[in-house]
DSSP file (Angstrom, degrees, kcal/mol; ACC not computed):
  #  RESIDUE AA STRUCTURE BP1 BP2  ACC     N-H-->O    O-->H-N    N-H-->O    O-->H-N    TCO  KAPPA ALPHA  PHI   PSI    X-CA   Y-CA   Z-CA
    1    1 A X              0   0    0      0, 0.0     2,-0.5     0, 0.0     0, 0.0   0.000 360.0 360.0 360.0 138.0  -16.5  -14.7  -19.0
    2    2 A X        -     0   0    0      1,-0.0     2,-0.1     0, 0.0     0, 0.0  -0.843 360.0-123.5 -96.4 125.1  -12.9  -15.7  -18.9
    3    3 A X        -     0   0    0     -2,-0.5     2,-0.4     1,-0.0    -1,-0.0  -0.441  27.7-159.6 -68.3 140.6  -11.5  -16.1  -15.3
    4    4 A X        -     0   0    0     -2,-0.1     2,-0.5    30,-0.0    -1,-0.0  -0.969   6.9-148.5-125.2 136.6   -8.5  -14.0  -14.6
    5    5 A X        -     0   0    0     -2,-0.4     2,-0.4     2,-0.0    -2,-0.0  -0.892   9.1-153.9-104.9 132.7   -5.9  -14.5  -11.9
    6    6 A X        -     0   0    0     -2,-0.5    15,-0.2     1,-0.1     3,-0.1  -0.884   7.5-157.1-104.1 136.0   -4.2  -11.5  -10.3
    7    7 A X  S    S+     0   0    0     13,-2.3     2,-0.3    -2,-0.4    14,-0.2   0.748  80.4   4.5 -83.2 -24.7   -0.7  -11.9   -8.8
    8    8 A X  E     -A   20   0A   0     12,-1.2    12,-2.4     2,-0.0     2,-0.3  -0.972  63.3-175.1-157.3 145.9   -1.1   -8.9   -6.5
    9    9 A X  E     -A   19   0A   0     -2,-0.3    10,-0.2    10,-0.2     2,-0.2  -0.997  11.2-150.4-143.9 141.2   -3.9   -6.5   -5.6
   10   10 A X        -     0   0    0      8,-2.2     3,-0.1    -2,-0.3    -2,-0.0  -0.609  42.4 -73.4-103.3 167.8   -3.9   -3.4   -3.4
   11   11 A X        -     0   0    0     -2,-0.2     7,-0.4     1,-0.1     2,-0.2  -0.201  55.5 -99.0 -60.6 152.0   -6.9   -2.0   -1.5
   12   12 A X        +     0   0    0      5,-0.2     2,-0.3    -3,-0.1     5,-0.3  -0.484  41.5 179.0 -71.9 140.1   -9.7   -0.3   -3.3
   13   13 A X  B >   -D   16   0B   0      3,-3.3     3,-1.4    -2,-0.2    -3,-0.0  -0.962  69.9  -5.6-144.2 125.4   -9.7    3.5   -3.4
   14   14 A X  T 3  S-     0   0    0     -2,-0.3     3,-0.1     1,-0.3    -1,-0.0   0.846 131.4 -55.2  57.8  36.1  -12.3    5.6   -5.2
   15   15 A X  T 3  S+     0   0    0      1,-0.2    17,-0.4    16,-0.1     2,-0.3   0.538 121.8  94.8  79.4   6.2  -13.9    2.4   -6.6
   16   16 A X  B <   -D   13   0B   0     -3,-1.4    -3,-3.3    15,-0.1     2,-0.4  -0.945  50.5-166.6-130.7 150.9  -10.6    1.2   -8.2
   17   17 A X  E     - B   0  30A   0     13,-1.9    13,-2.0    -2,-0.3     2,-0.2  -0.997  23.7-125.4-135.0 132.6   -7.8   -1.1   -7.1
   18   18 A X  E     - B   0  29A   0     -7,-0.4    -8,-2.2    -2,-0.4     2,-0.3  -0.564  33.7-174.4 -74.7 139.5   -4.4   -1.5   -8.7
   19   19 A X  E     -AB   9  28A   0      9,-3.7     9,-2.4    -2,-0.2     2,-0.4  -0.917  17.6-144.0-132.2 158.4   -3.5   -5.0   -9.7
   20   20 A X  E     -AB   8  27A   0    -12,-2.4   -13,-2.3    -2,-0.3   -12,-1.2  -0.980   8.9-171.3-122.5 136.2   -0.5   -6.8  -11.1
   21   21 A X    >   -     0   0    0      5,-0.5     3,-1.6    -2,-0.4     2,-0.1  -0.943  35.3-107.6-126.3 108.4   -0.6   -9.6  -13.6
   22   22 A X  T 3  S+     0   0    0     -2,-0.5     3,-0.1     1,-0.3    -2,-0.0  -0.486  97.6  30.3 -72.2 144.7    2.8  -11.3  -14.2
   23   23 A X  T 3  S+     0   0    0     -2,-0.1    -1,-0.3     0, 0.0     2,-0.2  -0.950 104.8  87.6 -91.7  10.2    4.7  -11.3  -16.5
   24   24 A X    <   -     0   0    0     -3,-1.6    -3,-0.3     1,-0.1     0, 0.0  -0.503  61.6-155.7 -73.8 138.2    3.5   -7.8  -17.3
   25   25 A X        +     0   0    0     -2,-0.2     2,-0.1    -5,-0.1    -1,-0.1   0.728  65.0  89.6 -86.3 -23.3    5.4   -5.1  -15.4
   26   26 A X  S    S-     0   0    0     -5,-0.1    -5,-0.5     1,-0.1     2,-0.4  -0.456  72.9-129.8 -79.1 146.8    2.7   -2.4  -15.5
   27   27 A X  E     -B   20   0A   0     -2,-0.1    14,-1.8    -7,-0.1    15,-0.5  -0.754  25.9-167.6 -90.3 141.0    0.0   -2.1  -12.9
   28   28 A X  E     -BC  19  40A   0     -9,-2.4    -9,-3.7    -2,-0.4     2,-0.3  -0.807  15.7-119.6-122.3 167.8   -3.6   -1.9  -14.0
   29   29 A X  E     -BC  18  37A   0     10,-1.0     8,-2.8     8,-0.6     2,-0.3  -0.833  21.0-170.2-109.0 147.1   -6.8   -0.9  -12.3
   30   30 A X  E     -BC  17  36A   0    -13,-2.0   -13,-1.9    -2,-0.3     6,-0.2  -0.905  15.6-134.1-124.9 159.8   -9.9   -3.0  -11.8
   31   31 A X    >   -     0   0    0      4,-1.6     3,-2.0    -2,-0.3   -15,-0.1  -0.382  44.4 -81.1 -99.9-173.9  -13.4   -2.0  -10.4
   32   32 A X  T 3  S+     0   0    0    -17,-0.4   -16,-0.1     1,-0.3   -17,-0.0   0.748 130.3  55.5 -62.5 -24.1  -15.5   -3.8   -7.8
   33   33 A X  T 3  S-     0   0    0      2,-0.1    -1,-0.3     3,-0.0     3,-0.1   0.471 118.7-110.3 -86.2  -2.0  -16.8   -6.2  -10.5
   34   34 A X    <   +     0   0    0     -3,-2.0     2,-0.3     1,-0.3    -2,-0.1   0.598  69.0 146.9  83.9  11.8  -13.2   -7.2  -11.4
   35   35 A X        -     0   0    0      1,-0.1    -4,-1.6     0, 0.0    -1,-0.3  -0.628  52.4-113.3 -83.4 138.3  -13.4   -5.5  -14.8
   36   36 A X  E     -C   30   0A   0     -2,-0.3     2,-0.4    -6,-0.2    -6,-0.2  -0.465  25.4-145.1 -67.7 138.5  -10.2   -4.0  -16.2
   37   37 A X  E     -C   29   0A   0     -8,-2.8     2,-2.7     2,-0.2    -8,-0.6  -0.869  21.6-118.4-102.6 141.2  -10.2   -0.2  -16.4
   38   38 A X  E    S+     0   0A   0     -2,-0.4     2,-0.3   -10,-0.1    -8,-0.1  -0.357  84.4  95.1 -79.4  64.1   -8.3    1.4  -19.4
   39   39 A X  E     -     0   0A   0     -2,-2.7   -10,-1.0   -10,-0.2     2,-0.3  -0.965  58.4-153.7-152.6 132.2   -6.0    3.2  -17.1
   40   40 A X  E  >  -C   28   0A   0     -2,-0.3     4,-1.7   -12,-0.2   -12,-0.2  -0.810  22.4-128.6-110.3 154.4   -2.5    2.2  -15.9
   41   41 A X  H  > S+     0   0    0    -14,-1.8     4,-2.2    -2,-0.3     5,-0.2   0.855 109.4  58.4 -66.5 -35.7   -0.7    3.3  -12.8
   42   42 A X  H  > S+     0   0    0    -15,-0.5     4,-1.4     1,-0.2    -1,-0.2   0.914 105.9  48.6 -61.3 -43.3    2.3    4.3  -14.8
   43   43 A X  H  > S+     0   0    0      1,-0.2     4,-0.9     2,-0.2    -1,-0.2   0.903 110.8  51.1 -62.4 -41.8    0.3    6.7  -16.8
   44   44 A X  H >< S+     0   0    0     -4,-1.7     3,-0.6     1,-0.2    -1,-0.2   0.881 108.4  51.3 -64.8 -39.2   -1.2    8.2  -13.7
   45   45 A X  H 3< S+     0   0    0     -4,-2.2    -1,-0.2     1,-0.2    -2,-0.2   0.792 103.9  58.8 -70.2 -27.6    2.2    8.7  -12.0
   46   46 A X  H 3<        0   0    0     -4,-1.4    -1,-0.2     1,-0.2    -2,-0.2   0.753 360.0 360.0 -72.3 -23.7    3.5   10.6  -15.1
   47   47 A X    <<        0   0    0     -4,-0.9    -1,-0.2    -3,-0.6    -2,-0.2   0.464 360.0 360.0 -77.2 360.0    0.8   13.2  -14.9
């Protein structure tokens, strides 16, 4: 497993938490195990 550092994380909601990893501008979601979910906050806001 490769350790990953998150620059910012928000509280978990429905088993997911939005995170930011600089220098990327998009927010991504992680689950309780810290695994990335293939869903971005930007995509969710567009719907």
